[in-house]
C-alpha positions, 0 to 999 in steps of 0.5 A: 803687256804695259809696265805697270800691268806686269809690275802689278802682276809681278807684285800679286806674285810676290804676295801669292809667295809669301801667303803660301808661305804662311800657308806652309806654316798653318798646316803645321800642328803647333798650337797653344792647346790641342783638342782631340774630338772623339765623339760625333755628339753635339754635346756642348763642354761642361765648363767651357775655358778649364782647359778640358774638352769634355761635355758632361759625359767626359766625351770631347765634341766638336762643339766643347772642343770650339768652345775651349778653343775660343777660351784658350789665348792663342793658336789652338788645333782641333784633331779628330779620333772618333771611333766606331765607323760613324764620323759624321757630326749631326749638328742640332743648333749652329756651333759657336763662331770662333774667335780665336785663331784656330786650326781645325784639321780632318785628315788627323781622323784615320784613313783620311788624305787630300786629293791627289793629281788623279784621285779625289779626296778622303775625308772622313769628317762630316759636318752635316748641318740638315738639322742646325736650325734656320739660315745657320752656317757651318764654320764662322771665323770671326774678329780675333780669329786670323790665321786659322785653318780648315783642312779635311772636312766634309761641310754640307747641308747648312741653311746658311753657308759651308764656311763664313769669314769675317777675319783675315789671313785663313787657309781653307784647303782640301775640303768638300763644301755642299757635296758629299764625302765622295765629292760625287753629288750635291749636299748643298749648302743653302747659301755660298759653299765658302762666304767671305763676308768681310777679311783680307788675305784669305786663302781657298786652295793653295798651290799644291794639289793636296790643297784642292777643295771641291766646292759644289752643289751649293744654293749659293755661289761656289765662293763669295769674296766681298770686300774686306773691313780691315787693311790686310795683315801682310803688306808688301813693298810697293813699286808703284805707289799708285797701286794700293795695298792687298786686300783680296781673297786667294782662290787657287786650285779648287774644283768650283761647280763640278765633281771630285774628279772634274768630269761632271757638273755638280752646280752651284746654284749662282756662280761659281766664284763671285768677287764683289764691292768697292774696296775689294782689292787684288783677289787672285783666282788662280789654276782652279776648274771652274764649270758646271755652275748655274750662272757665271763660272767667274763675276767680278761685280760692284767696284771690285778692282785689280783682280786676277783671274789667271790659269782656270778652266771656265766651262770645260772639263778637268782634261780641257777636252770636252764641255761642263758649261757654266748656264751665263757667261765664262766670265763675267765683269759687271761694274768691275775694273782693272781685272786681268784674265790671263791664260785661261781656257774658257769655252763650253760655256751657255753665255759668252765667253768673257762678257763686261758690262756697265750696267747703271752705275757710277762704278765704270767697267774699264781698264780690263785687260785680257790675253793669252786665252784660249776662248771657245776652243779645247785645251790645244786650241785646235778643236772648237768648244764653243761658248753659246755666245761671243767670245768677247763681249764689251757692253757700255764698256770702255778702255778695255784691251783684248791682246796685245802687241806682244805674241804672248798676250795673244787670245785664240778667239775661236770656234764660239757659235756668236761673235768673236768680239762683240763691242756694243752700247745701249742708248745714253751710254758709251763704249770708247776706246777698247782695243782689239790688237794681235789676237787669232779671231776665227783661227786656230792656235797654228795661225793657219788653220781656219776654227770660225766662229759662227758669227762676226770676227769683230762685231762693233755696233755703237763703239767708238775709237775701238782700234781693231789692229794686227789680228788674224780674223778668218773663217767667220761669217763675216770678218768685221762689222761696224754698223749703228749711228754711233759707230764713229771713229773705230780705227782697223789697221794691219789686220789679216782678214781672210788670210795670212799676212803671206797670203798662203793660206785661205780662210775666207770668212764666209761672207765680207771681209769688212762691213760697214752699215747702219749710219756707220761714220768717219771710220778708218780701214787701213792706213797708207803708212806701211804696216797699217794696211789690211789684207782683205782677200778670199771672201765669199762676198765683197772685200769691203761692203758699205750700205745705207744712207748716212753711212759715210765719212769712211776711209779705206786706203793703204789695203790689199784688197783681192781675190774677193767673190761676190755674187753674180751681181756684184762680181769679185768687188773689192769694195762695193758702196751701196751693193748695186754693183759698180756705181757709175760716176756722175757729173758733180758727184752730188750723190746721197748714199754710202760715202756719198757714192763717191766718184773714182777716178777714170784711168785712161792709159797707163804707158812704160817707156824706157824703165818710166811709168806714165799714167793718164787719168781724170777725176770728175767730182765735187768742184774746188776740192782736195782728194787723195788718189791711191794706186793699186797694181794687181796680177789681174783685173776682176772680170767686172774691170773694176778693181781690186786693190791687191797691192797698195803703191802709192797716192797723190793729191789732186784738186778738182776745179770749179767744173769739179774735173782734175786731169792728172798725167803723172809718172809712176813708181815702177811697176812689177811685171807680175802685177801689171794691172793699176786700179785706183780710189779718190778719198775726199776731205772728210773721208769718204772713199770710192769704189774701185776704178776701172782697171788698166794695164801696163801698155809700151 
């Protein structure tokens, strides 16, 4: 994880701690005035501002209490002591907006309690908005109401949102919003469960189990968090001057789109959580269950930046062992930037796991980071809990990172029905400089057992300068695919494709290790630099297969390619250009086809004498051209007599003459007796690598 990212996460942790201290303070029943609601009637206060909560008959209603609290400067408390059994408040008109700091605590009603780790809340104060009027909201906090608290209420059946926030540093905790009292059935509000229209540093839920809200069944998003209108109330020292002040919403420990126990879906009709708008920075979505929603689980949209999505279960049940699917993607980043998606379970969704998209907009979906997630598996990482689409998809999006060089950043992207990782672009858009590093793709958490994706492990269609490095990729329909006429300059280094780095485990992909097609151009598969070659082994198809005119300038060097099966025609070819079996060399090498059907060297013999190894070979190819010749050692020749290339051995450079011929007589580095069979490839200056040459054995 990069230094700036670590500093940003540390800084957000400090912010979270400060806000939780504020939450603890808000839970204390200290107030300038306290009003105790003793009636379920919906009558107004007889004389607002006189300090007495009393309608014309002397009863203290919720409406009257809010009226008095608004007139009384300072932090006020509304508690409940309703007798007679019925504790549902049926509102006939919208409640007054709340314009001063106010705590509304439904847990003060007798026999009320917040949830535990294994039980639902027992909430007795219910606000029913079915007769409150057109577009009425449940509770609405406006300017002046900073640092308010709503606790222990059931808020349902309003035509608008359950709660609307237009102020700062408020806390919403231990409520059921959009459901019945038990949290077992929907009683929908007509818009969002909680609508943060403006405002900074609002907390929904909290770090403790008892802070949990159930936000489900609503006809909008469960939580809609728009950009703040003002600077935040809490400001912290910023060790990185490039980071803006905190302004986002903190969404912590809730159940969003499920019943109170997290065992069944109660869908919010849009997304579980929507974070949107330019200026919406540093929102935190942590330790929530976000499942069962009609749209995406979490959507970060339209310029929202620096959102942290961490420790959530998205698309699964509370135990993480069964699916409660969101109806679209688990996480959608659309024109959102610098999102950190870390340590989540993102599985079981109807769409993909994570979808990063950049539709027409001046706002780029870039610099998003996806680390340490289980995507497509259950909570153990050992069994599939598939997303229907790709595990991770990036469309028209650039500069995003999946995984990282630190093993702690590794994602398990396995068990999905689509591709593991899909990078693509639409015409006139770009998908540049994305990175897929250090992940298990089609492999379970142990790194030993295949748990394949139904599509390709890493599928790049139109991506440019993608780095695919140091991943384990196995058990998928194919390992890596590079296709499309703008798929260029992608780099594939240091991956183990079909087996682990030691060659101990066999989890070959069902087709080919690496497939290049449809004019994919100038891509690099491996390198002769130590540690940068790929292992490409044990596949049902070829090791590397390249097809189509215009699929050229693709360098395949320094890899370990062995034990690939092919079929009856392409029997065990390590590298296959055009799919017609071993291509015969031709004079002057003036071909049209994949990698221009580059000729391979013709190995004549390899002698061992007194500890020295002498090779005789010839290359017939393009005249007056410099070629890189790479040599590989093998434990056996393939039945075709050509290839593969089990161990990269060494390289040399040759120059063809005017007739296109380069004669090679050279001493090789010592050859291990366990791998006495030599093969080679030729690569021209543009990067066109040949198939493997014929195989020769060391003789004395």
